[in-house]
C-alpha positions as CSV (number, residue, x, y, z in Angstrom):
1,M,111.1,95.9,116.0
2,A,112.7,97.6,113.0
3,R,116.3,97.0,112.1
4,L,118.6,99.0,109.9
5,R,120.4,97.3,107.0
6,S,122.9,99.1,105.0
7,I,123.3,99.3,101.3
8,P,126.5,101.0,100.1
9,G,125.9,104.7,100.3
10,E,122.5,104.7,102.2
11,M,120.7,103.2,105.2
12,I,117.4,101.5,104.7
13,E,115.1,100.6,107.5
14,D,114.0,97.0,107.4
15,T,110.4,96.9,108.8
16,P,107.8,94.2,108.9
17,R,105.3,94.2,106.0
18,S,102.2,95.4,108.0
19,D,104.2,98.3,109.6
20,A,105.4,99.3,106.1
21,V,102.0,99.1,104.6
22,A,100.3,101.1,107.5
23,G,103.1,103.7,107.3
24,A,102.9,104.1,103.6
25,V,99.1,104.6,103.5
26,G,97.8,107.6,105.3
27,R,94.1,107.8,106.4
28,G,93.6,110.5,103.7
29,F,94.2,108.1,100.9
30,L,91.5,105.8,102.3
31,V,89.0,108.7,102.9
32,R,89.5,110.0,99.3
33,Y,89.0,106.5,97.9
34,R,85.9,105.9,100.0
35,V,84.3,109.2,98.9
36,M,85.0,108.5,95.2
37,A,83.9,104.8,95.4
38,L,80.6,105.7,97.1
39,T,79.9,108.6,94.8
40,T,80.8,106.7,91.6
41,A,78.7,103.7,92.7
42,T,75.7,105.8,93.7
43,L,75.8,107.7,90.4
44,L,76.1,104.4,88.4
45,V,73.1,102.9,90.3
46,V,71.0,106.0,89.6
47,L,72.1,106.0,85.9
48,V,71.4,102.4,85.3
49,F,68.1,102.0,87.3
50,V,66.6,105.5,86.9
51,A,68.0,107.6,84.1
52,V,68.4,105.0,81.4
53,P,64.9,103.5,81.9
54,L,63.5,107.1,81.8
55,Q,65.4,107.6,78.6
56,V,64.1,104.4,77.0
57,V,60.5,104.5,78.2
58,D,59.7,108.2,78.4
59,H,62.2,109.5,75.8
60,R,63.9,111.9,78.2
61,P,67.6,111.7,77.5
62,A,68.5,114.8,79.6
63,M,68.8,113.0,82.9
64,A,70.8,110.1,81.4
65,N,73.1,112.5,79.6
66,A,73.8,114.6,82.7
67,I,74.3,111.7,85.1
68,G,76.2,109.7,82.6
69,T,78.6,112.6,81.9
70,L,79.1,113.2,85.6
71,H,79.7,109.5,86.3
72,G,82.2,109.4,83.5
73,F,84.3,112.3,84.8
74,L,84.1,111.0,88.4
75,Y,85.0,107.5,87.3
76,V,88.4,108.9,86.0
77,V,89.0,110.4,89.4
78,Y,87.9,107.1,91.0
79,L,90.5,105.2,88.9
80,V,93.3,107.5,90.1
81,T,92.4,107.3,93.8
82,A,91.8,103.5,93.6
83,F,95.1,102.9,91.9
84,Q,96.9,105.0,94.5
85,L,95.3,103.2,97.4
86,T,95.7,99.7,96.0
87,R,99.4,100.2,95.1
88,R,100.1,101.6,98.6
89,L,98.3,98.6,100.2
90,R,100.3,96.3,98.0
91,V,97.2,94.6,96.6
92,P,97.9,91.9,94.0
93,T,97.5,93.0,90.4
94,W,94.5,90.9,89.6
95,Q,92.6,92.4,92.6
96,L,93.8,95.9,91.5
97,V,92.1,95.3,88.1
98,L,88.9,94.1,89.8
99,V,88.8,97.2,92.0
100,L,89.4,99.5,89.0
101,L,86.6,97.8,87.1
102,A,84.2,97.9,90.1
103,G,83.1,101.4,89.1
104,T,81.6,100.1,85.9
105,V,79.2,97.4,87.4
106,P,76.3,98.6,89.6
107,F,76.9,97.8,93.3
108,C,80.4,96.4,92.8
109,A,82.1,99.6,93.9
110,F,80.3,99.3,97.3
111,V,81.8,95.8,97.7
112,A,85.3,96.9,96.6
113,E,85.1,99.9,99.0
114,R,84.3,97.6,102.0
115,T,87.0,95.1,101.0
116,L,89.8,97.8,100.7
117,T,88.6,99.4,103.9
118,R,89.0,96.1,105.8
119,R,92.4,95.6,104.2
120,Y,93.5,99.0,105.3
121,E,92.2,98.5,108.9
122,A,94.0,95.2,109.1
123,A,97.2,96.8,107.9
124,A,96.8,99.7,110.3
125,A,96.2,97.2,113.2
126,G,99.4,95.4,112.4
127,A,97.7,92.2,111.2
128,D,98.7,90.5,107.9
129,P,96.4,92.0,105.2
130,S,96.6,88.8,103.2
131,P,93.4,86.7,103.4
132,G,93.5,83.7,105.8
133,P,96.1,81.1,106.5
134,A,98.1,79.3,103.8
135,L,95.7,77.2,101.6
136,D,96.2,73.8,100.2
137,R,96.8,74.3,96.5
138,S,96.1,70.8,95.4
139,L,93.4,70.3,92.8
140,P,91.0,68.3,95.0
141,A,91.3,71.0,97.8
142,R,90.6,73.8,95.3
143,A,87.6,71.9,93.9
144,A,86.2,71.4,97.3
145,R,86.6,75.1,98.2
146,A,84.9,76.1,94.9
147,R,82.0,73.8,95.6
148,T,81.7,75.2,99.1
149,R,81.7,78.7,97.8
150,W,79.5,78.5,94.7
151,L,77.1,75.8,95.8
152,S,76.4,76.9,99.4
153,R,72.9,77.7,100.3
154,R,73.6,81.5,100.3
155,A,75.3,81.3,96.9
156,L,72.4,79.3,95.3
157,L,70.0,81.9,96.6
158,L,72.1,84.7,95.1
159,H,72.2,82.7,91.8
160,A,68.4,82.4,91.8
161,E,68.1,86.1,92.6
162,V,70.3,87.1,89.6
163,A,68.4,84.6,87.4
164,V,65.2,86.5,88.3
165,L,66.4,90.1,88.4
166,A,68.7,90.1,85.3
167,P,65.9,89.4,82.8
168,G,63.7,91.9,84.6
169,C,66.3,94.6,84.1
170,L,66.4,93.8,80.4
C-alpha cells in the first residue's frame, strides 16, 4: 500500500520498488526496445555471416556496405531505446553497459532482449526484479559459484563449441 510522505512544499507518494518500476515503464518502451534489439541483432548476424564473407570471397562489397550502413543507423536508435528502458527499469550501470554493447556482438542482442523482457515482466508482476536471494559475498562462496557456472557440463560444451566455431569464422 502506498503512503504519502511530505517534503516542504510538495507531496511525494512513497511506493514499493516494484510498483514504482512497473508504473514508470510503459509496455510501449518494452515493445520499442524489443523491435530494435531483434532488428539490430538480425542485421548484425546477416552482416557478419553473409555479407562480409561475400565481400571477402566474391569481392562483392555492395551487400556489406548496404547492410553495414543500415545496421549502423539502427544501432544508434537501439542505443537510445535500450538506454531509456534500462534507466526506467533501474538496471545497474554495469548491466546497462552490457545491454548497450550487445548490439555489436552477433547473437548478444537476442540474449539482452530476453533478459530485459524477463526483468520487465517481473517488475510488472510485482516481483523484485533483482536476481535471486541475497548471496554470500565471501571469497570461497564466490569461487564456488564461479566454478559451478564456468565448469559445469553445459559451460564446458559451450567452451568447446566456441573453440571450434571461432577459428572456423576466421
